[in-house]
N, C-alpha and C positions, 0 to 999 in steps of 0.2 A: 769254403768261407771260413774266415777266422773270427772268433769271438774274443773280444778284449774286455777286461774288467774296467769300468769307468774309474774306479779307485786307483787301479794300477796306472792308468794313463795320466791322471791328475798328479799322482805322486812323482811321476818321472820328471815333470817340470820342463818338458821341451817347449820350444817356441820357434816359429818360422817368421822372420822379419825381413822386409825389404826397405832399404833407405836409399834415397836418391837426391842428387843436388849437383850444383856446378862443380867442375873440376877445381881442386885446390881449396874447397870450403872446409875441409877437415874431417871428412867421413872416415878415412882409413885410420888416421892417428887416434881419433876419438874412440873408435870402435876397439882398437887394440888396447887402448888405455883403460877401458871400462868393462869389456866383455868378460864373462867367467873364464878362468884359466883352468887348464892349458888350452891354447888356441891352435886349431889347424887352419893355416892361412893358405887358401887356394888362390894362387896368383893367376889372374886372367889377362893382365896387361903386361907388356914387355918393358917393365921398369923395375928398378931395384927398390925393394921395400925397406931397405936399411934405414933411410931417413925417418920414415913413419914409425918404425920400431923404436928408434932412439927418441923421437919426439914423444912417444907414448911412455918412455922410461920403463920399457918392458924388459924383463930378464930374458935373454935369448933361450934359456932352458924352458921357458913357458910357451914357446911357439915353435911349431914345425911348419916349414914352407913346402907346399906341394905344387909341382909343375907337371902338367899333362902334356904328352907329346902331340896329342890331337884331341878332338872332341870325343871320339869313341873311347880313347884312353881315359878321359875324364869320367865318362859314364861308368866305365869298368871300375874305376877307383871308388866311386860313390856307391857301387853295389857291394863292395868288400867290407863287411862289418868289422874286420880286424884292423883296417887302415886307420880308423878314428877311435879306437878303443880307449885310448888314454885322454882324449880331448873332451872338454865340456862344451866348447864352442867350435863351430865350423864356419869360417868367414870366407865367403866367395866374393873376392874383391875385383870389381871391374866387369860386371855382367854385360854392360852395354858393349864394351869392346869385344867380349867373348862372342856375343850374338852378331853384332853389326860388322865386325871385321874378321875375326878368326874363323868362326863357323861359316859365315857367308863366303869367305875365300875358299874354304874346303869344299863347299857345295858347288861353287862356280868352277873350281878346278876339276871336280868330278864330272860335271856336265861337259866341260871343254874336252876332256879326254874321251868322251863318248860321241863327240860330234864328228861329222864327215871331215876328211882330210882337206878337201877343197876349201871349206869355210875356215879352217884353221890357218891355211896359207894366206887367204885373202884378207882376213881381219884377225890377226893373231891376238892383239891386245884387247879388242872389243870382245872377241870370243871367250877370252879368259875371264872377263868381268861381267858377263851377261847372266842376269838372274831371271829365270823363267818363272811362270806361275807355279810349275811343279817344284822349282827350287824354293820359292817362298813357302810352299806347303811343307817341304822338308825342314826348312828353317824353323818354322813354328812347332812342328812335331818334335824335333830334337830338343828344343828348349823346354817344351812341356815335359818331355821325358826326364830332363835334368831336374826340373822343379818337382816332379813327382818323387824322384829319388831323395831329394833334399827334404821333402815333406815326410817321407818315411823315417829319415834320420831324426827329425824333430820329434816324431811320435815315439821314438826310442829314448827320448830324454835329452837329446842334443839341442843346444841353442844354435839355430842356423840363422846367419845374417848374410844377406846378399846386398852388395852396393851396386848402384847404377848411376849413370849420368842423367842430367835433366834435359828434357825436350820441351821447349816452349811451343804452345799451340800445336800439339802433335798432329800429324797428317790424318790419323785415324779418328780424331775428334778435335776439330779446330776450336770448339767452344771452351776446351780446357786451357787454362793458362800454363799448366805444368803437369808433366807425367814422366815416369821413367822412360829413358831413351831406348826403346826397343823397336826393331824393324818390323814392317808389315802392319797388319790389322788384327789378325787372329790371336796371336800370342799376347800382345799388349791388352787386348780385351779380356782374355781368359785369365791372365796372370793373377789378379787379385783373389781369385777363387782358391789358389794354391796356398796362400799365406795367411798368417794370423794378423800381421800388422804391416802397414806401409807408411813410411814417414818422409816428408819433404824436409830436407836439410838446407838451412839458410844461414848466412852470416849473423853473428850476434854482436851487439855493440854495448859498451858501457855508457854511463851518463855523459861522458865527454866525447862520444862518437868514435871511440877506439874499438877496433875489432878484438873480441875476447874469445877464448876457447874454453870448453867445447862449443861448437856452433849450436844453433837452435833447430829443433826438430818438431814437426807438426804431424801427429798421427790422426788428428781431426781438423776439419776446416769448414769453409763455407760452401763447398761443392764446386769451387772453381779449379781445384787441382786434385790429383789422385792421392787419396790417403785412406787409411783403414785402421781401426782400433777394435780389438776384441778383449773383453774383460768387464769387470764390474767396477763402477766408480762410486765412491762415497757421495760425491756431489755430481749428479748428472748434468748440471748446468755449467760445470767447468770442463773445458776441452783438454784432451790429453796432448799437451804441448810443453816444451821446456828444453833444457840443455840435452845434447846428445850424450847422455851418460847411462850406459846400459845397466849399471848397478842400481840406479834409481828407476829406470824404465821397467826392468823385470820385477823389481819389488812392487812398483805401482800396479802392475798387471796382476801379480800373484796374490797380493795382500788386500785386495778389495778396492783398488783404485785411488791410492794417494796421488793426486795429480801432480805433475811437475809444474814448476812455476817459472 
């Protein structure tokens, strides 16, 4: 068992934050524009991040892009303390795609290769895309392993930010209007326990109805959507909501809760 000084952990200033919202709402560019530099950008979606980097007006020297060959390669990287030594922020962009597409496909392919040859010949496409109960268990377990490693990095002082897509009325809880888009029931249910903050990102409009950036993020709500805020607020009656600007969000959380507006 390892004993840590509370003073040491507080002074390190790490944080583990999940943000989620519709595609194209501005999660990536706004995070790159405002998160502490330098940034380790862990790309989980098969798209070029150049546009987001340019939109964020980010000096390319302040960002390193990490691509993993597969999920186990990603976990190995997160276990390597030297890999992120120079970075203040680790930004895992596209966790919904990572879980729902990339990791799911890897698990399905692994199961397909273990099936009987007869089934492979009769239903090759179905067999390659069949997710068993065992597969769902593996999916949840592997995502939990990744979040556990990210949590350890945050405890070492890194600001860890994970982005995900939005799921309306998710299958695991139809009463919710919105939640991060993660497959299955076990991991979406357990995920909030891993992190410090969860924010729903939505479009923000000016007085004329025009979309403005950064978008709006809600770390607290009315209970109809998944959100979470940890920290002390000067005014407990004000909710932790406002522009998706991590320079303000982290200051709000660390300096006694100056709420965003």
